[in-house]
C-alpha positions as semicolon CSV with decimal commas, in nm:
position;residue;x (nm);y (nm);z (nm)
1;X;10,779;8,905;13,163
2;X;10,891;9,167;13,423
3;X;11,009;9,525;13,344
4;X;11,114;9,832;13,512
5;X;10,868;10,137;13,454
6;X;11,152;10,344;13,402
7;X;11,290;10,160;13,042
8;X;10,914;10,159;12,908
9;X;10,917;10,552;12,995
10;X;11,238;10,598;12,806
11;X;11,206;10,386;12,524
12;X;10,862;10,665;12,494
13;X;11,089;10,949;12,525
14;X;11,338;10,833;12,298
15;X;11,056;10,813;12,044
16;X;10,954;11,149;12,093
17;X;10,626;11,065;12,274
18;X;10,626;11,280;12,598
19;X;10,299;11,273;12,649
20;X;10,290;10,908;12,712
21;X;10,604;10,897;12,924
22;X;10,429;11,133;13,154
23;X;10,110;10,902;13,134
24;X;10,307;10,585;13,199
25;X;10,475;10,750;13,548
26;X;10,157;10,785;13,684
27;X;9,973;10,491;13,548
28;X;10,205;10,213;13,566
29;X;10,361;10,021;13,854
30;X;10,731;10,004;13,901
31;X;10,751;9,656;13,774
32;X;10,564;9,613;13,460
33;X;10,428;9,237;13,378
34;X;10,373;9,243;13,020
35;X;10,129;8,980;13,020
36;X;9,952;9,169;13,293
37;X;9,950;9,528;13,199
38;X;9,927;9,471;12,834
39;X;9,603;9,699;12,818
40;X;9,807;9,969;12,986
41;X;10,072;9,917;12,752
42;X;9,855;9,926;12,462
43;X;9,695;10,246;12,553
44;X;10,058;10,397;12,580
45;X;10,112;10,289;12,216
46;X;10,396;10,050;12,342
47;X;10,378;9,659;12,203
48;X;10,479;9,431;12,461
49;X;10,666;9,179;12,236
50;X;10,868;9,521;12,142
51;X;10,976;9,538;12,531
52;X;11,096;9,146;12,473
53;X;11,396;9,290;12,278
54;X;11,270;9,005;12,021
55;X;11,353;9,122;11,648
56;X;11,433;9,475;11,552
57;X;11,279;9,776;11,793
58;X;11,303;9,596;12,106
59;X;11,324;9,812;12,400
60;X;11,717;9,677;12,453
61;X;11,803;9,799;12,127
62;X;11,630;10,153;12,209
63;X;11,806;10,135;12,515
64;X;12,133;10,040;12,417
65;X;12,142;9,709;12,600
């Protein structure tokens, strides 16, 4: 799945993880492929399944979509 880097940054900031948000800004491409970049997402404390919006805690819930 492709997701905009800014959505990941916003999710990290919303949970108070500003250090990882800054790291995401510098480490991630503008469009993040959750499969291809799963290792980078893991280092940022982001579960790719959370980004899919499936179930509670998905990024769509966190950013109000």
